[in-house]
Structures are given as C-alpha cells and as structure tokens.
C-alpha positions in Angstrom: 68.0 -17.3 -46.8 66.4 -14.1 -48.2 66.6 -10.5 -47.3 63.7 -8.2 -46.8 64.4 -4.8 -48.3 63.2 -1.4 -46.9 61.9 -0.4 -50.4 59.5 -3.4 -50.4 58.0 -2.4 -47.1 57.6 1.2 -48.3 55.6 0.0 -51.3 53.4 -2.2 -49.1 53.1 0.0 -46.1 49.5 1.2 -46.6 47.9 -1.9 -48.0 49.5 -4.9 -46.4 47.2 -6.7 -43.9 48.7 -10.2 -43.8 52.4 -11.0 -43.8 53.9 -14.5 -43.5 57.6 -14.9 -43.4 59.4 -18.3 -42.9 57.5 -21.5 -43.0 53.8 -21.4 -43.8 53.2 -24.9 -44.9 52.9 -27.0 -41.7 53.7 -30.3 -43.4 56.7 -29.1 -45.4 59.7 -30.5 -43.5 62.0 -30.2 -46.5 62.0 -26.4 -46.6 64.2 -24.3 -44.4 63.9 -20.5 -44.5 65.4 -17.6 -42.7 65.0 -13.8 -43.0 68.2 -11.8 -43.0 68.5 -9.2 -40.3 64.9 -9.4 -39.2 65.6 -8.8 -35.5 66.9 -5.3 -36.1 64.7 -4.6 -39.0 62.9 -1.4 -38.0 61.1 -1.0 -41.4 58.6 -3.7 -40.4 57.1 -0.9 -38.2 55.9 0.8 -41.4 53.2 -1.7 -41.9 50.6 0.2 -39.9 47.6 -1.8 -41.1 49.0 -5.2 -40.5 46.6 -7.5 -38.7 48.3 -10.9 -39.1 52.1 -11.5 -38.8 53.6 -15.0 -39.0 57.3 -15.6 -38.3 56.8 -19.3 -37.9 60.0 -21.4 -37.9 62.5 -18.6 -38.1 65.1 -20.3 -35.8 67.6 -17.4 -36.0 65.3 -15.1 -34.0 66.4 -14.8 -30.4 63.9 -12.0 -29.5 60.9 -10.4 -31.1 61.7 -7.9 -33.8 61.7 -4.4 -32.4 59.4 -3.1 -35.2 56.5 -5.2 -34.0 55.7 -2.8 -31.1 54.5 -0.2 -33.7 52.0 -2.5 -35.3 49.0 -1.1 -33.4 46.4 -3.0 -35.4 48.0 -6.4 -35.1 45.5 -9.1 -34.0 47.4 -12.3 -34.6 51.1 -13.0 -33.9 52.5 -16.4 -34.8 56.0 -17.2 -33.5 55.5 -20.9 -33.5 58.7 -22.9 -34.0 61.1 -20.0 -33.4 63.4 -22.5 -31.6 66.0 -20.0 -30.4 63.6 -17.3 -29.1 64.8 -16.6 -25.5 62.3 -14.2 -24.1 59.3 -12.0 -24.8 59.9 -8.5 -23.7 57.2 -6.2 -22.3 58.3 -3.2 -24.3 57.7 -5.1 -27.6 54.5 -6.9 -26.7 52.7 -4.4 -24.4 51.7 -1.8 -27.1 49.8 -4.5 -29.1 46.4 -3.6 -27.5 44.4 -5.3 -30.3 46.2 -8.6 -30.1 43.7 -11.6 -29.8 46.0 -14.5 -30.7 49.6 -15.2 -29.6 51.4 -18.5 -30.5 54.7 -19.3 -28.9 54.6 -23.1 -29.1 57.7 -25.1 -30.0 59.9 -22.2 -28.9 62.1 -24.6 -27.0 64.7 -22.1 -25.7 62.1 -19.7 -24.3 63.2 -18.9 -20.8 60.5 -16.4 -19.7 57.7 -14.1 -20.8 57.6 -10.7 -19.2 54.5 -9.5 -17.2 53.7 -6.9 -19.8 51.8 -9.5 -21.7 49.0 -9.2 -19.2 48.2 -5.8 -20.5 46.8 -7.3 -23.7 43.2 -7.0 -22.7 41.8 -8.4 -25.9 43.9 -11.6 -25.8 41.7 -14.7 -26.4 44.2 -17.4 -27.4 47.6 -17.8 -25.8 49.7 -20.8 -26.8 53.1 -21.5 -25.4 53.0 -20.1 -21.9 56.2 -21.1 -20.0 57.3 -20.8 -16.4 60.5 -18.8 -15.9 63.8 -20.6 -15.7 67.1 -19.5 -14.2 67.2 -16.1 -12.5 64.5 -14.3 -14.4 61.6 -15.0 -12.0 61.2 -11.5 -10.7 60.0 -10.0 -14.0 58.5 -13.1 -15.5 54.8 -13.7 -16.0 53.3 -16.2 -13.6 49.9 -18.1 -13.8 48.4 -15.7 -11.2 49.2 -12.8 -13.5 47.0 -14.2 -16.2 44.0 -13.3 -14.2 44.2 -9.9 -15.8 43.4 -11.4 -19.2 39.6 -11.3 -18.8 38.9 -12.5 -22.4 41.3 -15.4 -22.4 39.5 -18.5 -23.7 42.3 -20.9 -24.9 45.6 -21.5 -23.1 48.4 -23.9 -23.8 51.1 -24.4 -21.0 54.5 -26.0 -21.6 56.2 -27.3 -18.4 59.8 -27.6 -19.3 62.4 -29.8 -17.4 63.8 -26.7 -15.7 60.6 -24.9 -15.1 60.5 -22.9 -11.9 57.0 -23.7 -10.5 56.1 -22.7 -7.0 54.1 -24.8 -4.6 50.4 -24.6 -5.4 51.0 -22.4 -8.4 49.2 -24.8 -10.8 46.1 -24.3 -8.7 45.9 -20.7 -9.9 44.3 -22.0 -13.1 41.0 -22.2 -11.3 40.9 -18.4 -11.2 40.9 -18.0 -15.0 37.2 -17.7 -15.2 36.9 -17.1 -19.0 39.0 -20.1 -20.0 37.2 -22.7 -22.1 40.1 -24.8 -23.5 43.2 -25.8 -21.6 46.3 -27.8 -22.9 49.2 -28.7 -20.6 52.3 -30.3 -22.0 54.9 -31.9 -19.7 58.6 -32.4 -20.5 60.7 -35.2 -19.0 61.6 -35.2 -15.4 65.2 -34.0 -14.9 67.7 -36.8 -15.2 69.3 -35.9 -11.9 66.1 -37.2 -10.2 66.1 -40.7 -11.8 68.0 -42.3 -8.9 66.5 -44.9 -6.4 67.7 -43.4 -3.1 65.1 -42.1 -0.7 66.3 -38.5 -1.0 66.1 -38.6 -4.8 62.7 -40.2 -4.8 61.3 -37.6 -2.4 62.7 -34.7 -4.6 61.2 -36.4 -7.6 57.8 -36.9 -6.0 57.8 -33.3 -4.7 58.6 -31.9 -8.2 55.9 -34.0 -9.9 53.4 -32.9 -7.3 54.1 -29.3 -8.1 53.8 -30.0 -11.8 50.4 -31.8 -11.5 48.5 -30.0 -8.7 46.3 -28.1 -11.1 42.7 -27.1 -10.5 40.3 -26.4 -13.4 38.2 -23.3 -13.9 34.5 -24.1 -13.6 33.6 -23.0 -17.1 36.2 -25.2 -18.9 34.9 -27.2 -21.8 38.0 -29.0 -23.1 41.1 -30.4 -21.3 44.1 -31.8 -23.2 46.9 -33.4 -21.2 50.1 -34.5 -22.9 52.8 -36.7 -21.4 51.2 -36.5 -17.9 54.1 -37.6 -15.6 52.1 -39.9 -13.3 50.6 -43.4 -13.7 47.2 -42.3 -12.6 45.3 -39.1 -13.3 42.8 -38.1 -10.6 40.3 -35.5 -11.7 37.8 -33.7 -9.5 34.1 -33.5 -10.4 33.5 -31.0 -13.2 30.0 -30.4 -14.5 30.9 -28.4 -17.6 33.8 -30.4 -19.0 32.8 -31.9 -22.3 36.1 -33.1 -23.9 39.0 -34.9 -22.3 42.1 -35.7 -24.4 45.0 -37.7 -22.9 48.1 -38.4 -25.0 51.6 -39.7 -24.5 53.5 -40.6 -21.3 53.1 -43.5 -18.9 49.5 -42.9 -17.8 47.7 -46.2 -16.9 44.3 -45.0 -15.7 42.2 -42.0 -14.7 39.5 -41.4 -12.1 36.9 -38.7 -11.4 36.3 -38.0 -7.7 32.8 -36.9 -6.7 32.4 -33.7 -4.7 31.6 -34.3 -1.1 28.4 -32.4 -1.7 27.2 -34.6 -4.5 24.5 -37.2 -4.2 25.9 -40.7 -4.7 23.3 -41.3 -7.4 24.2 -38.3 -9.4 26.4 -38.4 -12.5 29.7 -36.6 -11.6 30.5 -35.1 -15.0 29.2 -34.4 -18.5 32.2 -35.5 -20.6 31.0 -36.5 -24.0 34.3 -37.0 -25.9 37.3 -39.0 -24.7 40.4 -39.4 -26.8 43.3 -41.6 -25.7 46.5 -41.4 -27.9 49.8 -43.1 -27.6 49.3 -44.4 -24.1 51.3 -47.7 -24.2 50.6 -48.5 -20.5 46.9 -47.6 -20.4 45.0 -50.6 -18.9 41.4 -49.5 -18.1 38.6 -51.6 -19.4 35.7 -50.2 -21.4 33.2 -51.1 -18.7 35.2 -49.1 -16.1 35.4 -46.1 -18.4 31.7 -46.3 -19.2 30.8 -46.3 -15.5 32.8 -43.0 -15.1 31.5 -41.3 -18.2 27.7 -41.8 -18.3 27.2 -39.3 -21.2 30.0 -40.4 -23.5 29.2 -40.1 -27.2 32.6 -40.3 -28.9 35.5 -42.5 -27.8 38.8 -42.8 -29.7 41.9 -44.9 -29.0 45.1 -44.5 -31.0 47.7 -46.9 -29.6 50.6 -46.1 -32.0 51.7 -43.2 -34.2 
C-alpha cells in the first residue's frame, strides 16, 4: 500500500508521459499493490501531457478516478484486473477524445459501461466490453452503439453469467465494418438452468442461442472464441477470415457452411491458422479439418495446460 502525494504530481505535471501504478509485471503473482485514495485523487488531473496510464490490478477501485477526465492527451488507458470496478461513467470517459486503446479485461464486477464511450472517435482497441446486468440497461452501451466507433479494429467481449443480451443482439457484430480482430469469452451457464426438466432445458437452450447467434463483419481477419457453450460451432462462409482460435469449453467439432450463392467446387474460406487449446472433448480427425480448410498453413493443438 502506498500513497501518491500531490507534491509528486506537481513536480511531474509538465513532463510525465507514461504512468504505471499497481501491477506492471504480468507474471508476478506474488506482488499485491494498492494506491491509497486514488478514486478521489484530483491531482492526477495535473498530468496534462500523459499519454499512457495503467492502473492494472488495483482491486480497490470501484470507479474510474475522477481526475482522468482532464487527461486530454491520453491515448492508452489500462484498467485490466481492477476486479471491483463496477461501472465506466460517461462523464469520465467521454472527454478522452484521443484515446485509442481501452482495456477493461478481468474486471469481474463490471456491471455496465455507459454509452458515452461511443464518443471516442479515435478508439481502435477495446478489450472487456460487457453487456449490462441488473437494472442499468437504459444507459448502458449495447453492441449496436459500437457502430459509432468507425476506427475500432480490435474488440474483446465478455459474456458474463448474468449478462442481459437481447434476442438477435449478437448479430449486431456484422455492422462493425472496421473490425479486424474479435475475441468472445463466455462464462458458465447460470446454475439455475442446470436441471433436466423440459422447462429448464428450453430456458437453457434459449439463453445459449442468444449468447451464440453472432454474425461476423466481412473484413474480420481473426476470430478467437473461448469457452464456447455448445458442442458444435457452425460458422458461415467467410472469405477474409485468416485465423481461427478455439479454446476451452466442451466444443467437440466445428463446421463451415457454404453460402447458397457459392459454387460447390469453390473453397469456402481462406483460414490459414487454426489453434485448438484445452478442448478435452474435441473429436474431429485431421482429414476432416483439412477438407474444410484448404489453405491451412499453421495448425496447433494444446490438449492440456
């Protein structure tokens, strides 16, 4: 635990460009750090030339520090691993007009992100998008709102157990025309839907269908799916997709459906890299994979951690 004094910020106000607080060594699990009073620390707003701010792993943070809204030159904001972060407010994030990278992954208590984030016209990388939970849906950012981010190239989506996803909402991904890399991470199905009655099975199937009915933007190059909640993944023909990563979960097989307009003799896709990790139930043979992926150049299987 360490305090950050106002006098320190005053001395650094004009020259500081990069500031990393909290954990900065990804593999160091033996170090636990916190910054005292950072949420209310207005002196961080003095750092007018700051371009990179990392608050990674500061689990005491429940909201973005208010001083961030005054960092007009900020390009990269790393909030990864702030496990008690509850929301991302528009009034804090909206003024950051030069922000290009935002990382909210591993913020496990994050309930919603306000729509003000879609005013970040320069945003290129957005990791940790979540669907609203509870009663915050009216002011929360939805997938369709991300259409406003015309420069967004990389997106990571976390689908939590209590995610409020509307019917057909995952199909909105196809409208993110600038997107090149997409990662989707699924949590476990709610325990209340683990029963064997017909009613429970129907609710479970309906939920999983909402979770997995995604459609890919045409210019996507890389798709990374983690803990996919079905036994079979059915992809549609995609002529630009080059990399497919599948990891974790109960996935047994995948298929790629041809477009009804395709010639039967044509190759349906251009995937060159396939990575399969930690898929304990996967049972496709190499010959079957090879028949689907005519242009494959790199193939990796990692069965165990």
